[in-house]
C-alpha positions as CSV (number, residue, x, y, z in Angstrom):
1,M,0.0,0.0,0.0
2,T,1.4,3.4,-1.0
3,D,2.3,5.8,1.7
4,L,0.5,9.0,0.9
5,A,3.0,11.1,2.9
6,T,5.8,10.2,0.5
7,M,3.8,10.9,-2.8
8,D,4.8,13.7,-5.0
9,F,1.9,15.8,-6.2
10,H,2.0,18.0,-9.3
11,P,1.2,21.6,-8.6
12,Q,-2.4,22.5,-9.2
13,P,-2.9,24.1,-12.6
14,Q,-3.7,27.8,-12.4
15,A,-6.2,29.6,-14.6
16,G,-4.6,31.7,-17.3
17,E,-5.5,35.2,-18.2
18,A,-8.8,35.4,-20.1
19,R,-8.2,36.4,-23.7
20,P,-10.8,38.6,-25.5
21,W,-12.7,36.8,-28.2
22,A,-13.5,38.1,-31.7
23,F,-15.1,36.5,-34.7
24,P,-12.4,35.3,-37.0
25,A,-11.3,37.8,-39.6
26,P,-10.9,36.4,-43.2
27,E,-8.4,37.4,-45.8
28,R,-9.9,38.4,-49.2
29,G,-8.6,37.6,-52.6
30,T,-9.7,37.1,-56.2
31,L,-8.8,34.2,-58.6
32,D,-7.8,34.8,-62.2
33,N,-11.3,33.8,-63.3
34,G,-12.9,36.5,-61.1
35,M,-14.1,34.3,-58.3
36,T,-13.9,36.0,-54.9
37,V,-12.1,34.0,-52.2
38,L,-12.3,34.4,-48.4
39,R,-9.9,32.3,-46.4
40,C,-9.7,31.9,-42.7
41,H,-6.9,30.0,-41.0
42,R,-8.2,28.2,-37.9
43,P,-5.4,26.3,-36.1
44,G,-6.5,22.8,-35.0
45,Q,-9.4,22.6,-37.3
46,Q,-8.3,19.6,-39.4
47,V,-11.6,19.4,-41.2
48,V,-11.8,22.2,-43.6
49,A,-15.1,23.8,-44.5
50,V,-15.7,25.3,-47.9
51,E,-18.8,27.3,-48.9
52,V,-19.4,28.3,-52.5
53,L,-22.0,31.0,-53.2
54,L,-23.5,31.3,-56.7
55,D,-25.5,34.3,-57.9
56,A,-28.5,32.2,-59.0
57,P,-31.4,33.5,-56.8
58,L,-34.9,32.1,-56.9
59,D,-36.3,35.3,-58.5
60,A,-34.2,34.5,-61.5
61,E,-36.1,31.3,-62.2
62,P,-38.1,31.4,-65.5
63,A,-41.8,31.9,-65.2
64,G,-43.6,28.6,-64.6
65,L,-40.4,26.8,-63.6
66,D,-40.2,27.4,-59.9
67,G,-37.9,24.8,-58.5
68,V,-35.4,24.7,-61.3
69,A,-32.7,26.2,-59.1
70,T,-33.3,23.4,-56.5
71,I,-33.1,20.7,-59.2
72,M,-29.9,22.2,-60.6
73,T,-28.4,22.5,-57.2
74,R,-29.1,18.8,-56.4
75,A,-27.8,17.8,-59.8
76,F,-24.3,19.3,-59.1
77,S,-23.4,16.1,-57.3
78,E,-25.0,13.8,-59.9
79,G,-22.1,13.5,-62.3
80,T,-19.7,15.6,-64.4
81,D,-17.8,15.3,-67.7
82,K,-15.3,13.0,-65.8
83,H,-17.4,11.0,-63.5
84,S,-20.9,9.4,-63.5
85,A,-23.2,10.1,-60.6
86,E,-22.0,6.8,-58.9
87,E,-18.4,7.5,-59.5
88,F,-18.6,11.1,-58.3
89,A,-20.2,9.9,-55.0
90,A,-17.5,7.2,-54.6
91,E,-14.7,9.8,-55.2
92,L,-16.2,12.1,-52.5
93,E,-16.4,9.1,-50.1
94,R,-12.7,8.3,-50.8
95,C,-11.9,11.8,-49.7
96,G,-13.9,11.5,-46.6
97,A,-15.8,14.5,-47.8
98,T,-19.4,15.6,-47.6
99,L,-21.1,17.9,-50.1
100,D,-24.4,19.5,-49.4
101,S,-26.2,22.2,-51.4
102,H,-29.4,24.2,-51.4
103,A,-31.2,27.0,-53.3
104,D,-32.8,29.9,-51.6
105,H,-33.9,33.5,-52.3
106,P,-30.4,35.0,-52.3
107,G,-28.8,32.3,-54.4
108,V,-27.4,28.8,-54.5
109,R,-24.9,27.5,-51.9
110,L,-22.7,24.4,-51.9
111,S,-21.1,23.3,-48.6
112,L,-18.1,21.0,-48.6
113,E,-16.4,19.5,-45.5
114,V,-13.2,17.5,-46.0
115,P,-10.0,16.5,-44.0
116,V,-7.3,19.0,-44.8
117,S,-5.1,16.2,-46.2
118,R,-7.7,15.6,-48.9
119,L,-8.6,19.2,-49.6
120,A,-7.0,19.4,-53.1
121,K,-8.8,16.3,-54.3
122,A,-12.2,17.4,-52.9
123,L,-11.9,20.9,-54.3
124,G,-11.1,19.3,-57.7
125,L,-14.3,17.3,-57.6
126,L,-16.3,20.4,-56.5
127,A,-14.7,22.4,-59.3
128,D,-15.6,19.7,-61.8
129,A,-19.2,19.8,-60.6
130,L,-19.4,23.6,-61.1
131,R,-17.4,23.6,-64.4
132,A,-18.9,20.7,-66.2
133,P,-22.0,19.2,-64.6
134,A,-23.5,16.3,-66.6
135,F,-27.2,17.2,-66.1
136,A,-28.0,13.8,-67.6
137,D,-31.6,13.3,-68.7
138,S,-32.0,10.2,-66.5
139,E,-30.6,12.0,-63.4
140,I,-32.7,15.1,-63.8
141,E,-35.8,12.9,-64.3
142,R,-35.0,11.1,-61.1
143,L,-34.4,14.3,-59.2
144,V,-37.7,15.7,-60.4
145,A,-39.5,12.5,-59.4
146,N,-37.9,12.7,-56.0
147,R,-39.0,16.3,-55.6
148,L,-42.5,15.5,-56.6
149,D,-42.6,12.8,-53.9
150,E,-41.5,15.3,-51.3
151,I,-44.3,17.8,-51.8
152,P,-47.2,15.8,-50.3
153,H,-45.1,15.1,-47.2
154,E,-44.3,18.8,-46.9
155,T,-48.0,19.6,-47.2
156,A,-48.8,17.1,-44.5
157,N,-46.3,18.7,-42.1
158,P,-48.1,21.5,-40.1
159,G,-45.0,23.6,-39.7
160,R,-44.2,23.5,-43.4
161,R,-47.8,24.1,-44.4
162,A,-47.9,27.2,-42.1
163,A,-44.8,28.6,-43.6
164,K,-46.1,28.1,-47.1
165,E,-49.4,29.9,-46.2
166,L,-47.6,32.8,-44.4
167,S,-45.5,33.5,-47.5
168,K,-48.5,33.3,-49.7
169,Q,-50.3,35.8,-47.5
170,L,-47.6,38.3,-47.0
171,F,-46.3,38.7,-50.6
172,P,-48.2,39.4,-53.9
173,A,-48.7,36.4,-56.2
174,D,-46.3,37.7,-58.8
175,S,-43.5,37.8,-56.2
176,R,-41.2,34.7,-56.0
177,M,-41.2,35.1,-52.2
178,S,-44.9,34.3,-52.2
179,R,-44.4,30.8,-53.6
180,P,-42.6,27.6,-52.2
181,R,-38.8,27.8,-52.5
182,Q,-38.5,24.4,-54.1
183,G,-41.5,24.8,-56.4
184,T,-44.9,23.2,-56.6
185,E,-46.2,20.1,-58.3
186,E,-47.2,22.0,-61.4
187,T,-43.9,23.9,-61.8
188,V,-41.6,21.0,-60.9
189,E,-43.3,18.7,-63.4
190,G,-42.3,21.0,-66.2
191,I,-38.5,20.8,-65.4
192,D,-36.2,18.8,-67.7
193,S,-32.5,18.7,-68.3
194,A,-32.8,21.4,-71.0
195,A,-34.4,23.8,-68.5
196,V,-31.7,23.0,-65.8
197,R,-28.9,23.6,-68.3
198,A,-30.4,26.8,-69.5
199,F,-30.7,28.2,-66.0
200,Y,-27.1,27.0,-65.3
201,E,-25.6,28.7,-68.4
202,R,-27.5,31.9,-67.7
203,H,-26.6,32.4,-64.0
204,V,-23.7,30.1,-62.9
205,R,-20.2,31.6,-63.5
206,P,-17.1,32.1,-61.5
207,A,-17.0,35.9,-61.8
208,T,-20.2,36.3,-59.7
209,A,-19.3,33.4,-57.3
210,T,-17.6,33.5,-53.9
211,A,-15.7,30.7,-52.2
212,V,-15.1,30.7,-48.4
213,V,-12.4,28.4,-47.0
214,V,-12.0,27.9,-43.3
215,G,-9.8,25.4,-41.4
216,D,-6.2,24.7,-40.3
217,L,-4.3,25.7,-43.5
218,T,-0.8,25.1,-42.0
219,G,1.4,23.9,-44.8
220,V,-1.3,24.2,-47.5
221,D,-0.5,26.3,-50.5
222,L,-4.0,27.4,-50.9
223,D,-3.3,29.7,-53.8
224,A,-2.0,26.8,-55.8
225,V,-4.8,24.5,-54.8
226,L,-7.4,27.0,-55.6
227,G,-5.7,27.9,-58.9
228,D,-5.7,24.3,-60.0
229,T,-9.3,23.6,-59.0
230,L,-11.9,26.4,-58.7
231,G,-9.5,28.8,-60.6
232,A,-9.6,26.5,-63.7
233,W,-13.3,27.1,-64.1
234,T,-14.0,29.6,-66.8
235,S,-17.2,30.9,-68.5
236,S,-18.6,33.9,-70.3
237,P,-19.0,37.3,-68.5
238,A,-22.1,37.8,-66.4
239,K,-25.0,40.0,-67.7
240,P,-26.5,42.5,-65.3
241,R,-29.8,41.3,-63.7
242,P,-32.4,43.6,-62.3
243,V,-33.4,42.8,-58.7
244,P,-37.1,43.1,-58.2
245,S,-38.4,45.3,-55.3
246,V,-40.2,43.6,-52.5
247,T,-43.7,44.6,-51.3
248,A,-45.7,43.0,-48.6
249,D,-49.1,43.2,-46.9
250,D,-49.0,42.7,-43.1
251,T,-52.5,43.9,-42.4
252,G,-53.6,42.2,-39.2
253,R,-55.6,39.1,-40.1
254,V,-56.0,35.3,-39.3
255,I,-55.9,32.5,-41.8
256,I,-57.0,29.0,-40.5
257,V,-55.7,26.2,-42.7
258,D,-58.3,23.5,-42.0
259,R,-57.2,20.1,-40.9
260,P,-60.3,18.4,-39.5
261,G,-59.6,16.2,-36.5
262,S,-56.2,17.7,-35.7
263,V,-55.4,17.5,-32.0
264,Q,-52.9,20.4,-32.1
265,T,-52.9,23.8,-33.8
266,Q,-49.7,25.0,-35.4
267,L,-49.1,28.7,-34.9
268,L,-47.1,31.0,-37.2
269,I,-47.5,34.7,-36.6
270,G,-45.5,37.0,-38.7
271,R,-44.8,40.1,-40.8
272,V,-41.9,41.5,-42.8
273,G,-39.2,43.8,-41.4
274,A,-35.9,45.5,-42.3
275,D,-32.9,43.6,-43.3
276,R,-29.6,43.4,-41.4
277,H,-28.3,46.7,-42.8
278,D,-30.8,48.6,-40.8
279,R,-29.6,50.4,-37.7
280,V,-32.4,48.7,-35.7
281,W,-31.2,45.2,-36.3
282,P,-29.0,44.7,-33.2
283,A,-31.7,46.1,-30.9
284,Q,-34.3,44.0,-32.7
285,V,-32.2,40.8,-32.2
286,L,-32.0,41.5,-28.5
287,G,-35.6,42.4,-28.0
288,T,-36.8,39.5,-30.1
289,Y,-34.6,37.2,-28.0
290,C,-36.1,38.6,-24.8
291,L,-39.6,38.0,-26.2
292,G,-39.2,34.4,-27.4
293,G,-35.6,33.4,-28.0
294,T,-35.2,30.7,-25.3
295,L,-37.0,28.7,-22.6
296,T,-36.8,31.5,-20.1
297,S,-38.2,34.2,-22.5
298,R,-41.5,35.9,-21.9
299,L,-43.6,33.8,-24.3
300,D,-42.4,30.5,-22.8
301,R,-42.8,31.7,-19.3
302,V,-46.4,32.4,-19.9
303,L,-47.6,29.9,-22.5
304,R,-45.4,27.0,-21.4
305,E,-44.5,27.4,-17.7
306,E,-47.6,29.2,-16.4
307,K,-50.4,27.8,-18.6
308,G,-48.9,24.6,-20.0
309,Y,-50.4,25.2,-23.4
310,T,-47.2,24.2,-25.4
311,Y,-43.8,22.6,-25.3
312,G,-42.3,25.9,-26.5
313,V,-43.0,29.1,-28.5
314,R,-40.2,30.9,-30.3
315,A,-39.8,34.4,-31.7
316,F,-37.2,35.0,-34.4
317,G,-36.0,37.2,-37.3
318,Q,-34.9,35.6,-40.5
319,V,-33.3,37.4,-43.5
320,L,-35.1,36.5,-46.7
321,R,-33.1,38.7,-49.1
322,S,-30.6,41.4,-48.4
323,A,-29.4,44.3,-50.5
324,P,-26.4,46.7,-50.3
325,D,-28.8,49.7,-50.0
326,G,-30.7,48.2,-47.1
327,S,-33.8,47.6,-49.2
328,G,-33.9,43.8,-48.4
329,T,-36.5,42.0,-46.4
330,A,-36.5,39.9,-43.3
331,M,-39.3,37.7,-41.8
332,L,-40.2,38.4,-38.2
333,A,-42.3,35.6,-36.6
334,V,-43.5,33.7,-33.6
335,S,-44.0,30.0,-34.0
336,G,-45.1,27.1,-31.9
337,S,-48.0,24.6,-31.4
338,V,-50.7,24.2,-28.8
339,D,-53.4,21.6,-28.1
340,T,-56.6,22.3,-30.0
341,P,-58.9,23.2,-27.1
342,N,-56.5,25.8,-25.9
343,T,-55.9,27.5,-29.2
344,G,-58.1,30.5,-28.4
345,P,-56.8,31.0,-24.8
346,A,-53.2,30.6,-26.0
347,L,-53.6,33.3,-28.6
348,D,-55.3,35.5,-26.1
349,D,-52.4,35.2,-23.7
350,L,-49.9,35.7,-26.5
351,W,-51.5,39.0,-27.5
352,T,-51.5,39.9,-23.8
353,V,-47.8,39.3,-23.6
354,L,-47.3,41.7,-26.6
355,R,-49.6,44.3,-25.2
356,T,-47.8,44.1,-21.8
357,L,-44.5,44.4,-23.5
358,A,-45.6,47.6,-25.3
359,A,-47.1,49.1,-22.1
360,E,-44.5,48.2,-19.5
361,G,-41.3,47.3,-21.5
362,L,-38.6,44.8,-20.9
363,T,-36.7,44.6,-17.6
364,D,-33.0,45.2,-17.1
365,A,-32.7,41.6,-15.9
366,E,-34.3,40.3,-19.1
367,R,-31.9,42.4,-21.2
368,D,-28.9,41.3,-19.2
369,V,-29.7,37.6,-19.6
370,A,-30.3,38.0,-23.3
371,V,-26.9,39.8,-23.8
372,Q,-25.1,37.1,-21.8
373,N,-26.7,34.3,-23.8
374,L,-26.3,35.9,-27.2
375,V,-22.7,37.3,-26.7
376,G,-21.3,34.9,-24.2
377,V,-22.1,31.8,-26.2
378,A,-20.3,33.1,-29.3
379,P,-16.9,31.4,-28.8
380,L,-18.7,28.0,-28.5
381,K,-21.1,28.7,-31.4
382,F,-18.1,29.3,-33.7
383,E,-15.9,26.6,-32.5
384,T,-16.0,24.6,-35.7
385,A,-14.7,25.6,-39.1
386,A,-18.2,24.9,-40.6
387,A,-19.9,27.4,-38.3
388,V,-17.4,30.1,-39.2
389,A,-17.6,29.4,-42.9
390,S,-21.4,29.4,-42.9
391,T,-21.5,32.8,-41.1
392,L,-18.9,34.3,-43.4
393,A,-21.0,33.0,-46.4
394,D,-24.1,34.6,-44.8
395,Q,-22.3,37.9,-44.6
396,V,-21.2,37.7,-48.3
397,E,-24.7,36.7,-49.3
398,Q,-26.2,39.7,-47.4
399,Y,-23.7,42.2,-48.6
400,L,-22.3,42.8,-45.1
401,P,-18.7,43.7,-44.3
402,D,-16.3,40.9,-43.2
403,D,-16.2,42.3,-39.6
404,Y,-20.0,42.5,-39.3
405,Q,-20.3,39.6,-36.8
406,S,-17.8,41.2,-34.4
407,T,-19.5,44.5,-34.8
408,L,-22.9,43.0,-34.1
409,Y,-21.7,41.5,-30.8
410,R,-20.3,44.8,-29.7
411,Q,-23.6,46.5,-30.6
412,L,-25.6,43.9,-28.7
413,A,-23.6,44.4,-25.6
414,A,-24.1,48.2,-25.9
415,T,-27.8,48.0,-26.5
416,G,-29.9,49.3,-23.6
417,T,-33.2,48.0,-22.2
418,V,-35.3,50.8,-23.6
419,E,-33.8,50.5,-27.0
420,A,-34.4,46.7,-27.1
421,T,-38.0,47.3,-25.9
422,V,-38.7,49.8,-28.7
423,A,-37.3,47.5,-31.3
424,A,-39.3,44.5,-30.0
425,V,-42.6,46.4,-29.9
426,S,-42.0,47.8,-33.4
427,A,-41.2,44.3,-34.7
428,F,-44.4,42.8,-33.3
429,P,-47.2,45.4,-33.3
430,V,-50.4,43.7,-32.2
431,D,-52.4,45.2,-35.1
432,R,-50.0,44.3,-37.9
433,L,-49.5,40.6,-37.6
434,V,-50.6,37.9,-40.0
435,T,-51.6,34.9,-38.0
436,V,-51.6,31.4,-39.7
437,L,-53.2,28.5,-37.8
438,V,-53.0,25.0,-39.1
439,G,-55.6,23.0,-37.2
440,D,-59.2,21.9,-36.9
441,A,-61.3,24.9,-38.1
442,A,-64.5,23.5,-36.6
443,A,-63.0,23.6,-33.2
444,I,-60.9,26.8,-33.3
445,E,-62.7,29.2,-35.6
446,E,-65.2,30.7,-33.2
447,P,-62.8,31.1,-30.2
448,V,-60.3,32.8,-32.5
449,R,-62.9,35.1,-34.0
450,A,-64.0,36.1,-30.5
451,L,-60.4,37.5,-29.8
452,G,-60.8,40.3,-32.3
453,I,-57.2,40.1,-33.5
454,G,-58.2,40.4,-37.2
455,E,-60.5,39.1,-39.9
456,V,-60.6,35.3,-40.0
457,T,-60.5,33.3,-43.2
458,V,-60.6,29.5,-43.4
459,V,-58.7,27.8,-46.3
460,P,-58.4,24.0,-47.1
461,A,-55.3,22.1,-46.2
462,E,-55.0,20.9,-49.8
């Protein structure tokens, strides 16, 4: 048995001096083909994250072909002039890489993650996909069929159905924002390989693209790697494309999407707001978080903790499309679900929370907790290369400066309680909210009408 008296103990580690944290600053450059590159060296991040942004927004889709951007985006990983779809997938797997992509209102984005030791190989595959996608008839037909299979499932999902209805209600029918991002059955059915290639040739080119590369780049000659891969992609110059203005109607009203027999009601209450260039954005972020950003926010304290109506209600702001002159649009919304019998009481209490907020304001304690949660968690939130790359890509997509995230955190910390209150009240005025309820109209229509929160219209679930 060891005599503890004779044991040598190592000295207790002492805490080091706290170092200030700032969002990583990228270096900017341009490839010979005009592609913009943001690089960010993150020591220790052996899995490199690459984001490629293409200037192919949804409003550029041809009339009657909503969804062609989505099909094109999915087809990038379905074969090139060098590899069939199966071979391309196998090559990615050999690299230990993942490639995801999606199309949204601002444009198309491809996201690659790969061990740094295989970066050159994976970037070569990504460059091939962008430079010479196969767009084979059989693959496009399969992707169209898959998309058509998804649509009924989305319609059956209460949350997706509510989002679809809110967009339809807020924006005019001729606005792309009023229609499903990935198209409808009618528009997707008309998509073929010729339509996909035409959209690609018109909008996808390196001169209007941006690549973001984040990870441990020690010993990597990134200039050479990019020059041999993404830099080898060439195409014709881009033609200027007008950006349509955005209008919206947030007149206070209620739309019930009827789902007979539903035991729950899905709530989505929203309106449009300013984009991230607006001076109010930091205060709006803070005020919205106090209202419904977490389990301890006002909406949850009332609807979840006190009344037991729901498992959770959230308030949030989401950029739909940004613009350098600040003329972009964001969605401001409250979402959640409640049991059918309590739909009326839950909405009544939700409106009471909003009215109380306008009358009495936020408390300093609420503001302090929100700042601590939003700012204090930042070092953990951006611990991975993928999180940093995604946020840098967001900033590019929204025409924001590279130091925007660091500036935002400073602004959040400097925002006072009164300023946050004013922003939250302005974001969610009780008389300018479009309320979408997906549930049993026979059970909830009359209680909702009795609240007087707006004209009530019932529409079928489809």
